[in-house]
N, C-alpha and C positions, 0 to 999 in steps of 0.2 A: 620931491617926486620919486626919488630912489626908494625912500622908506615906504611909500604907498605901494610900489611895485613889489617890494619884498613881502609886505603883508598880504597882498593878493596872491602871490606865488605860494606862500606858506599856507594860506587858507585852501587853495586848490589842492595842494599836496596832502593836506590833512583830510579833505573830503574824499580823496582817492583811497585812503586807507580804511575808511569806514565802510563796512559791508552793508549791503542792502538785503532786506528780507525779500524773498521771492515766493509769492503764493500764486504765480501765474504759469509756471511750468512744472511738470511732474518731477524732474530731477532737482529743480530749484527748491521746491517745497521740502524735499528730503534733506538737501543741504542746509536749508534754514532750520529745520528741526534739529539737525546735528549741531549746528552752531548754538542753538538755544540750550541744548543739553550740556555742551561744554561750558557755557556761561551760567548754567543752573538757573535759567529764566523760565520758570514753569508756565507763567502766563503766555509768553510768546510761543513756547513749545506746544501748549494746548491749542493755540490758534491754528497750528499746522495739522491737527488731528480731527477725525470725525469717526462716528460709528464704533466698531469693535476696538480700533486702536485707541480712541479716546477713553473708552471704558477700561481698557487694560493698562494703558500707560499714562493716562491723564492726571496722575497724582504725583506727589513728590517721590513716593516709593516706586511707582511704576517707571518714572523717568530715571531714577537711580538704578533700577534693575536693567534697563536698556543701556544705560551708560556703562555698567559693569560688563555687559555682554560685548560691547564694542571696544572699550578702553584697553583691554589686554591684547588686542590684535595689532600687528604692525601694518603700516601703510594702508590705512582704511581710506576708501574713496567711493564716490557715487558714480555708478555707470549711467549710460544713456538710457532713457525710458523706452520701453517696448509697448506699443499700442496693442491692447488686448481686445477692446470692443468699443463701438460707438452706438449709443442708444438715443435716437432723436426723440424730442418731447416738444409738443406744441403747448405753450403756456401764455395765455393772455395776449398781450400786444407784442411779444417777442418770441422768436424761435429759440429753443434751448436744446442742446445735445449734452449728454453725459458721456465723457470719454473715460475709459478705464485703462490704466497703465500699470505695468510691473516695472519697478525700479530696483535693481540689485545694488546692494552695498557690498563691495568687494574688499578683501584683505589679502595681504601678502602678494603672491604671484597669481592674481585673478581668481582666488577661491571665493565662492559666494558665502558671505557671512550671514546675510539676511536679505529678505525681499520685502519691499513695501508695495502694497497695492494702493495706487493713488487714483482718486476720482477727481476729474476736472469738469466743472460745469461751464459750458460755453453758452454765453448769452449773445444773441445777435439783435441789436436794437436798431430799428429802422427809423430814420428821420427824414422829413421833407424839408428841404432848405430852399429859401427864396432870397436872392441877393439882387438888389437894384443899385445902379450907380456905376461909377468908374473907380478904378483902383486908387487913383491919386487925388481924389477930391470928394466933396460932399455929394449927396444925391442931387441930381439935376432933374427938373421936371422933363418928362419925355425920354429919360434915359432907359435903355433896354434892361429888362429884368431877366435874370436867369433863374430857373427853377430846376431842382434835381433832387433825386432821392439818394440818400447815403445810408449805408449800413455800417454800424460800428460793432466790432466783436470784442466782448469782454470775457475774461477767463478767470476762474478761481479754482485752485487745486488744494486738496487736503488728503492726508494719508488716512486710509480707511482700515487697513490691516497691516500688521507686521508679523512675518513668519520666518 
């Protein structure tokens, strides 16, 4: 039993050390892009880019030029995102908004090294849910049914420009 607990504890500790890619927050996608640059993972780096940023930095050479720009600076960190605009868009069966953010990458004593413009697509999917029966057993004839509408919000962010 002691060996099983040791293996479980080791697995949990190892999972805590593994970073997760974040494509759902503006600052998170900039951090994810930076991690992909450090690991020289072009495919993952390109997944964080769109538009002008993808055209300019979405190659091995482009990624290397961005790495050279940032690597020489001390204490590089990603600042909180600043919301610039929200553009609502009606699209089929779901409501979409496009939010534009500015995310500064800082170096040294809070000097701005570069600014990433991040576009986040917000998808709101509406579902109609019907649930019959009781929580602790199978559906029983004559059981009360509950119906409700639920809205689920999904977000995808990508860097559209780096200046």
